[in-house]
C-alpha positions, 0 to 999 in steps of 0.5 A: 427459313431464310437460306444463308449466303454461300461461304465464299460470298462471306469470305471474299468481301472480308479478304477484299476489305483486308487487302484494301486496308493493307494497301492503304497502310502501305501507301500511308507509311511506306515513306516512313518505313523506308526512311527509317531503314536508310537513315541511320548513318546520316541521322548519326552524322546530323545529330553529332553536328547539331543541337536541339533547341526545341522538340515535340512536347516543349512548352506543351506543344505536341506538334513541335516548335520549328522554323525560327527567325533569329537576331543577336542580343546585346549580351551576345546571346540570341533571340528566336521566334518560332511557331509552336504547334498544338499537334503535328499537321499530319495528325490534324484531321478528322476529329482533330481537324480544327487543330490544323496549323493552330498554335502560338509564336514561341520565344527562345532566348539563347546564351552566347553558347547557343544553349536555351535559357528560357522559353516564352509564349508570345501574344499576337495582335491582328487587324483582320476580323477573319484572323481566326482563319489565318495562321502565322508561320515561318518567322524570320527576324531582322532589325530596322529603324530601331525595331525588331521586324518579323517577315512571315507567311500568313496562311489562309485556312478553309474547311473542305470535306470535313478537314482544314486545308490551305487556300492561300499564302501571303507574305506579311510584316509584323513588329515584335516587341521582346519586352511585351512579348507581343507580335503585331501585324503591320502590313502585307507588302505591295509589289509592282507586279502581279503575285500568286495566291501562294506566296512565301519565302520573301526575304528582307535586308536593311542596309542603312535606312533602306529596306530591300526585298529579295523576292525570287532566285530564278528570275533573280528579283530584288525590290526596294521599299518605296513607301513605308506608309503602305509598304510599297516596293519597287523592282530594281533588279529582275534578271535570269542571267545567272545560270548557276542559280537556276538548277544548282542541284540538277533536280529540275525543281524550283530554287527558293530563298531560305533565310534573310541575308546577313552581313558576311564581310565589308563587301558582301551579304550572305544569302541561303537558297534551297532546292528540293529533290523528290525521293522515295522517302519524300522531299529532301532539302538541299541548301547552298550559300550565296554571296551578294555584292552590297553595292549592286545587290547582285550574286557574285559567288555560290558554294560549290556544293550544298552546305546542308542537306536533309538526309538524316534529319530528325522527324518522321522521315529524313529529308525535311531540314529547313534553314530558316535563319542565319547569324554571324558570330565572330568566326562562325555562321550560326544556322537555325533550322526546322527538322521534320516540321517538329524540331528546332535545331542549331548548327555552326560552320566556320567562315574559313570553311565556307571561304574554301567553297566559293566559286564565281557565278 
């Protein structure tokens, strides 16, 4: 008869497995737990100053609809284009790995009060036979040559160890037809200097017939469209002289562009930039407003403090509140954002209030 192993040899492996599972759960959910403990006051403040346009489950997109681009409509309302996700990115693993970044562009039509009148799902048309492995994300909208253009990221996704993950991101331009509800790829802009495998947050501004590309904050780099057949851009500004743009929050992290510039007044464009602070609860976004001289395209003023932060953002943890588009509405600036990578929200700030914050760069 076979002898049974000692009792301690049976118990200790079970205890070890239990401790390992507890430690894994702690590291997986610690940010969420801490976030829910520290967020109540900030969450209430954020909720009272913003309105939700879309959330998990809207149009059946359980992963939410967020990071919209926006343009004004002739009737005073707004047209938004955002990405609807089938499932949240943090659940797109294991048997759901094939759903990573999967979804469709979603059209939101708002009235002049900023309330949503209608949702529609847009179709897309591509040029690349491998487009099934590319995800279109982070739409921004602008008008140029009587068309609505979308600048967005194009994320290449690959299989790795049974999961799907990003292998590269590039910036792309598409044309959006609101009548046909279709987004058609046009080009990947060509720049006059080498770029990396992960490129995003390129912003565009149309001044008259000229199209300008705002590439980076530090160094501050702006390009002009040289050839609209192949969408080749040429650098016209490349400088690192603006100290206040290098680390406005003192976090020591990269400063990036957030939303396409818009007209602020006769002399200036309004540009939004952001910086991430790493906290125990995860990334926390802070946004500043910058005024750009229309003649020189150089920054001349910056808000003396962040105009938005991620503290109290909706979603799993506080911190992720991303301003993706802005529009001017008489005496207000309207800010459209993604929160928690699942919500689409709207907030307003008065121009007179912003004017009190400006300081010279």
